[in-house]
C-alpha positions as CSV (number, residue, x, y, z in Angstrom):
1,M,22.9,12.1,56.8
2,E,19.5,12.8,57.0
3,N,19.6,16.1,55.5
4,L,22.0,14.4,52.6
5,G,19.3,12.4,51.7
6,T,16.6,15.4,52.1
7,G,18.9,17.1,49.8
8,L,19.4,14.7,47.5
9,Q,15.7,14.1,47.0
10,L,14.7,17.8,46.3
11,M,17.6,18.3,44.1
12,I,16.4,15.5,41.7
13,V,12.5,16.3,42.1
14,G,13.8,20.3,41.6
15,M,16.3,19.4,38.2
16,S,13.2,16.7,36.7
17,T,10.5,19.7,37.3
18,V,12.4,22.0,35.4
19,F,13.6,19.6,32.6
20,L,10.0,18.6,32.5
21,I,9.2,22.0,31.6
22,L,12.3,23.2,29.5
23,L,10.7,20.1,27.6
24,I,7.2,21.4,27.4
25,V,8.4,24.8,26.3
26,I,10.4,23.0,23.5
27,N,7.1,21.3,21.9
28,G,5.1,24.0,22.5
29,G,7.7,26.3,20.2
30,K,8.1,23.7,17.5
31,L,4.2,23.1,17.4
32,L,3.7,27.5,17.8
33,I,6.3,27.0,14.2
34,K,4.1,24.3,12.2
35,L,0.4,25.9,12.7
36,V,2.0,30.0,12.0
37,N,4.0,27.7,9.0
38,M,0.8,26.1,8.1
39,I,-1.7,29.2,8.7
40,A,0.2,32.0,7.2
41,P,3.3,30.5,4.7
42,E,6.0,32.7,3.8
43,E,5.9,33.9,0.6
44,V,9.6,34.9,-0.1
45,A,10.4,33.2,-3.4
46,A,7.9,35.8,-5.0
47,A,9.7,38.6,-3.0
48,K,13.5,37.6,-4.3
49,K,12.0,37.3,-7.7
50,Q,10.7,41.2,-7.7
51,V,14.3,42.0,-6.5
52,Q,16.6,40.1,-9.0
53,A,14.0,41.5,-11.7
54,S,14.6,44.9,-10.9
55,N,18.6,45.1,-10.8
56,P,20.7,44.4,-13.0
57,S,23.1,41.9,-12.4
58,Q,26.1,43.9,-13.8
59,V,27.4,47.0,-10.9
60,D,27.1,50.6,-12.3
61,A,30.7,52.4,-13.1
62,S,31.2,54.6,-10.0
63,T,30.5,51.1,-7.3
64,M,33.3,49.2,-9.6
65,A,35.3,52.7,-9.4
66,I,34.9,52.6,-5.8
67,L,35.3,48.4,-5.3
68,Q,38.5,48.9,-7.2
69,E,39.6,51.9,-5.3
70,V,39.4,50.3,-2.0
71,V,40.6,46.8,-3.1
72,K,44.0,49.3,-4.4
73,Q,44.0,50.9,-0.5
74,I,43.8,46.9,1.3
75,T,46.6,45.1,-1.1
76,G,48.7,47.9,-1.2
77,G,48.2,47.9,-5.4
78,K,48.6,44.3,-5.9
79,G,45.5,43.1,-6.4
80,R,42.7,44.8,-8.7
81,V,38.8,44.2,-9.6
82,E,38.4,42.5,-13.2
83,S,34.3,41.9,-12.7
84,A,31.8,42.2,-10.2
85,K,27.8,41.4,-10.4
86,K,25.6,42.1,-7.7
87,I,23.8,38.4,-5.9
């Protein structure tokens, strides 16, 4: 019985240690993310606007033809593409 008690005590101490270390790693990671976002925020909005402004919303004729052919082959001629636009 003495060995069983010692084993349980070691297991509890070990699992508690691992749990505490994981909490430290998780909170440290969150803190690091917040600090990096405060120091150097990402400029995503400006990049998306430039991409949208340079690309028209409609696809060109060759791409539309390819899309129509693909849908025709996949659906066995039952489906069709009426319009397509870039997202």
